[in-house]
C-alpha positions in Angstrom: 142.3 84.7 155.7 140.2 87.1 157.8 137.2 84.9 157.3 139.0 81.8 158.5 140.2 83.4 161.7 136.6 84.6 162.3 135.3 81.0 161.9 138.1 79.6 164.2 137.3 82.2 166.9 133.7 81.2 166.8 134.4 77.5 166.9 136.6 78.0 169.9 133.7 79.1 171.9 131.4 76.3 170.9 131.9 74.4 174.1 130.4 77.1 176.2 127.1 77.1 174.3 124.2 74.8 174.4 123.4 72.9 171.2 120.7 75.2 170.0 123.0 78.2 170.5 125.6 76.3 168.5 123.2 76.0 165.6 122.2 79.7 165.6 125.9 80.8 165.8 126.8 78.5 162.9 124.0 79.9 160.8 125.2 83.4 161.5 128.8 82.5 160.5 127.6 81.0 157.2 125.6 84.2 156.5 128.7 86.3 156.9 130.6 84.0 154.6 127.8 84.2 152.0 127.7 88.0 152.2 131.4 88.3 151.5 131.3 85.7 148.8 128.5 87.2 146.8 129.8 90.6 147.5 132.7 89.8 145.3 130.3 89.7 142.4 129.3 93.3 143.4 125.6 92.3 143.4 123.4 93.7 146.1 119.6 94.1 146.6 119.5 97.5 145.1 121.4 96.7 141.9 119.4 93.4 141.4 116.1 95.3 141.7 117.3 97.8 139.1 118.2 94.9 136.7 114.7 93.4 137.1 113.0 96.7 136.4 115.2 97.3 133.4 114.3 93.8 132.0 110.6 94.5 132.6 110.9 97.9 130.9 112.6 96.4 127.9 110.0 93.7 127.6 107.2 96.3 127.8 108.9 98.5 125.2 109.3 95.5 122.8 105.6 94.6 123.3 104.4 98.0 122.5 106.6 98.5 119.5 104.9 95.5 117.9 101.8 97.6 117.5 103.7 100.2 115.4 105.8 98.1 113.1 106.5 99.2 109.5 105.7 96.9 106.5 107.2 96.8 103.1 104.7 94.6 101.3 103.0 96.6 98.5 104.6 94.5 95.8 104.2 91.3 97.8 101.3 89.2 99.1 99.5 90.8 102.0 100.4 87.9 104.3 104.1 88.2 103.9 106.5 88.7 106.7 107.2 92.1 108.4 110.5 93.7 107.5 111.4 95.6 110.6 111.3 99.2 111.8 111.2 102.3 109.7 111.7 100.6 106.3 109.8 101.5 103.2 109.5 99.9 99.8 109.1 101.5 96.4 105.3 101.4 96.9 105.6 103.4 100.1 103.4 101.1 102.1 103.8 101.0 105.9 102.0 99.1 108.5 100.6 101.1 111.4 98.4 99.4 114.0 97.6 95.8 114.5 94.7 94.6 116.7 95.7 93.7 120.2 92.6 91.5 120.4 94.2 89.0 118.0 97.6 89.4 116.4 97.6 86.2 114.4 99.0 86.6 110.9 98.5 83.1 109.9 97.7 82.1 106.3 94.3 80.9 107.5 93.0 84.3 108.3 90.5 85.7 105.8 91.1 89.4 105.2 88.6 92.0 104.2 90.3 95.0 102.6 88.9 98.6 102.8 90.7 101.7 101.4 90.3 105.3 102.2 91.9 108.5 100.8 93.6 110.2 103.7 95.5 113.2 102.3 95.8 116.7 103.7 93.8 115.6 106.8 96.4 117.2 109.0 95.4 120.6 107.6 91.7 120.2 107.8 89.7 120.0 111.0 86.6 119.3 109.0 88.2 116.1 107.5 89.4 115.1 111.0 85.8 115.4 112.3 84.5 113.4 109.4 87.1 110.7 110.0 86.1 110.5 113.6 82.4 109.9 112.8 83.3 107.3 110.1 85.7 105.2 112.2 83.7 105.3 115.5 80.6 104.2 113.7 82.5 101.5 111.8 83.9 100.2 115.1 80.5 100.4 116.8 78.8 98.2 114.3 81.7 96.1 113.1 81.5 92.4 113.8 83.7 89.7 112.2 84.0 86.0 112.8 86.9 84.1 114.3 89.8 84.0 111.8 88.7 87.1 109.9 90.7 90.4 109.8 89.6 93.8 108.6 92.5 95.4 106.8 92.3 99.2 106.7 94.3 100.9 103.9 94.9 104.6 103.9 96.5 106.6 101.0 98.2 109.4 102.8 101.0 112.0 102.9 103.5 111.8 105.8 102.0 114.5 108.0 98.5 113.0 107.7 99.8 109.5 108.3 101.4 110.6 111.6 98.1 112.2 112.7 96.1 109.2 111.5 98.1 106.8 113.5 97.4 108.8 116.7 93.7 109.1 115.9 93.3 105.4 115.1 94.8 104.4 118.4 91.8 106.1 120.0 89.1 105.1 117.4 90.0 101.4 117.3 90.3 101.0 121.1 86.9 99.4 121.4 87.1 97.3 118.3 85.9 93.7 119.0 87.4 92.4 115.8 90.9 91.8 114.6 92.3 94.5 112.3 95.4 95.7 110.6 96.2 99.2 109.4 98.3 99.9 106.3 99.4 103.4 105.1 100.3 103.9 101.4 102.4 106.8 100.4 100.4 109.0 98.1 103.5 110.2 96.1 104.6 106.6 95.5 101.2 105.6 94.3 100.8 108.6 92.1 104.1 107.8 90.4 102.7 104.4 89.4 99.2 105.7 88.6 100.0 108.7 86.4 101.1 106.9 83.3 98.0 104.8 83.3 95.4 107.6 83.8 97.2 110.7 82.3 95.2 110.6 79.1 91.8 110.4 80.7 92.4 113.2 83.2 91.6 115.9 80.8 88.1 114.5 80.3 87.3 114.1 84.0 89.2 116.7 85.9 88.3 120.2 86.9 91.3 121.8 85.2 92.0 122.1 81.6 94.9 119.6 81.5 96.3 116.4 83.1 97.7 117.5 86.4 100.0 115.1 88.1 98.6 115.6 91.6 95.0 114.8 90.3 96.0 111.3 89.2 95.3 109.9 92.7 91.6 110.7 92.2 91.6 107.9 89.6 93.1 105.3 91.8 90.0 103.1 91.7 90.1 103.0 87.9 93.5 101.3 87.8 93.8 99.8 91.3 94.0 96.3 89.7 97.3 97.4 88.2 98.6 99.1 91.4 97.8 96.6 94.2 99.5 93.2 94.4 97.9 90.4 92.4 97.2 88.4 95.6 94.7 91.1 96.6 91.5 90.1 94.8 88.8 92.3 96.4 88.7 95.7 98.1 86.1 98.3 99.0 87.0 102.0 98.5 85.2 104.4 100.9 85.0 108.1 101.3 85.9 109.7 104.6 82.5 111.5 105.0 80.5 108.3 105.8 78.6 107.1 108.8 78.0 103.4 109.2 74.7 102.1 110.5 75.4 98.4 110.0 78.2 95.9 110.1 80.7 96.7 107.4 81.3 93.0 106.9 77.8 92.9 105.3 79.0 95.3 102.6 81.6 92.7 101.5 78.9 90.1 101.1 77.6 92.2 98.1 80.5 90.8 96.1 78.6 87.5 96.0 75.8 89.1 94.0 77.9 90.4 91.1 76.7 89.1 87.8 79.3 87.3 85.6 80.6 90.3 83.7 80.5 92.8 86.5 83.8 94.1 87.9 82.7 97.0 90.1 79.8 97.4 92.6 78.6 101.0 92.9 75.4 102.9 93.9 73.7 105.4 91.7 74.1 109.2 91.9 71.2 110.7 93.9 71.3 114.2 92.4 70.7 115.3 88.7 74.5 115.7 88.3 74.6 113.8 85.1 71.4 115.2 83.7 73.4 118.4 83.7 76.7 117.0 82.5 75.2 115.1 79.6 73.1 118.1 78.6 74.5 118.4 75.1 74.1 114.6 74.4 70.6 114.7 75.8 69.7 117.6 73.5 71.0 115.8 70.5 69.3 112.5 71.6 66.0 113.5 73.1 64.8 109.9 73.5 67.8 108.8 75.5 67.7 107.5 79.0 71.2 108.9 79.7 70.9 111.2 82.7 67.3 110.3 83.5 66.2 109.5 87.0 65.5 105.9 88.3 64.0 103.5 88.0 64.2 103.4 84.2 66.8 106.1 83.6 70.6 106.1 83.9 71.4 108.7 86.5 75.1 107.8 86.7 77.2 106.7 89.6 78.5 108.0 92.9 81.9 106.8 94.0 81.5 107.3 97.8 81.2 103.5 98.3 82.7 101.1 95.7 83.3 97.4 95.6 86.3 96.7 93.4 86.7 93.1 92.2 90.3 93.4 91.4 90.6 89.9 90.0 87.7 90.5 87.7 89.1 93.9 86.6 92.4 92.2 85.7 90.6 89.4 83.8 88.2 91.7 81.9 89.5 92.4 78.4 86.6 94.8 77.9 87.3 96.9 81.0 91.1 97.1 80.2 90.3 98.1 76.6 88.2 101.0 77.9 91.2 102.3 79.8 93.1 102.9 76.6 93.4 106.6 75.7 91.9 106.2 72.3 88.8 104.5 73.6 88.4 107.0 76.4 88.6 109.9 73.9 86.1 108.1 71.6 83.5 107.7 74.3 84.0 111.2 75.7 83.4 112.5 72.2 80.4 110.3 71.6 78.7 111.4 74.8 79.9 115.0 74.6 81.2 114.4 78.0 83.3 116.8 80.1 83.4 116.0 83.8 85.2 117.1 86.9 84.7 114.3 89.4 87.5 111.9 88.5 86.9 108.2 88.8 83.1 108.7 89.2 82.9 110.4 85.8 84.8 107.6 84.1 82.7 104.9 85.6 79.5 106.8 84.7 80.6 107.3 81.1 81.6 103.7 80.4 78.5 102.6 82.4 76.3 104.3 79.8 77.9 102.2 77.1 78.6 99.0 79.0 76.3 98.7 82.0 77.1 95.0 82.3 80.4 95.9 83.9 78.7 97.2 87.0 76.7 95.7 89.8 74.2 98.3 91.1 74.4 98.6 94.9 71.1 99.5 96.7 70.9 103.2 97.4 71.0 102.4 101.2 74.6 101.4 100.9 75.5 105.0 99.8 72.7 107.2 101.0 73.9 110.6 99.8 72.7 113.6 101.6 73.8 116.5 99.4 71.0 118.6 98.0 73.1 121.2 96.1 71.4 120.7 92.8 68.0 121.1 94.2 68.7 124.8 94.6 70.7 125.2 91.4 68.2 124.8 88.6 66.8 121.3 89.1 64.3 121.7 91.9 61.4 120.4 89.8 63.0 117.0 89.2 65.3 116.7 92.2 63.2 114.3 94.3 63.1 111.9 91.5 66.8 111.4 91.9 67.1 111.9 95.6 64.4 109.5 96.7 65.8 106.3 98.4 63.4 103.6 99.5 64.5 101.0 102.0 66.9 100.7 104.9 69.9 103.0 105.1 73.2 101.1 105.8 75.6 103.9 105.2 75.0 107.7 105.3 77.2 109.8 102.9 77.6 113.4 104.0 78.8 114.6 100.6 79.3 118.3 99.9 79.6 118.8 103.7 76.0 117.8 104.3 75.1 117.1 108.0 74.6 113.5 108.9 71.7 112.4 111.2 72.6 111.6 114.7 70.7 108.3 114.8 
């Protein structure tokens, strides 16, 4: 009623004003009415501004959360849908970072999978420094085509995972390619892996028995049983690497596999297996086992490996060699007792069945360790260590310094 009286009082004075004054006065009256009307909704400039800011903050928070979602896809195709925040499946896989330069998860994307062991990194400054060199050099040289995604897998404990997520946000900042990051829980993988590799651990581990915690060092041996069947190819890489070329080129080496090959791997560049096979060599003086290249069989180094998981699943021969009785038979035949995990297993079966392996050029895993040169093999060391040709990846094994170039 107060509003109506105000309007009536104003209208009573209309006759004394000129027409333009009438218009101005009427506009003022309507403004008063509007103020009281909208005021009943208890909205004002200040509260509306707060609502807008809150909406923007919520939008920004949702946008940023998309980069740290959690995946539950170990037992499902890699392209399956995300399952929400802080969920974990039996395989312990979680998704970390996703490229901001292209977030497409369409079925048409071609994925290149690379896996690294990332355990106890939170406790080692040395491993953190190596990881920095590896990732920054990978990003510096990495180039992928439109519709291609580099999927980085890390087998990790929880503390290292949390550190790794923070480090990767920095290291991947300048990536010009699309990428995804997946973390796999080391405990969950070990539970799956141990029954498969338990029998072979005593032949290729430093201890005298099969230690549960050592099983993860045989992941590459049985990865075709652990990863989903939709994942057909993956490269496994040590942390102590420095890339000098586009990592995409490494994946092209799969195309050079001969028909029966299931794994691509470079030779060992020290006389490690000349030493390990000493008894067999003594009993078989004409053997090439443990001899240097080009005609010898120096064994393998597992710092860079191409695993054709599809071929590993399909190879009856390879899977027979995983059986405990066959592992024990070959270990006895070659008088073999190693301590380097998967590398020893691949070296041993490679002596008997070289057709299972594609030999990577030494430049794809240019090892820099010279430990054996100063421990009894100086006279033959260079025959193993020599690597002719372009270096694509430096491997700073046994804490060897990596060139700055």
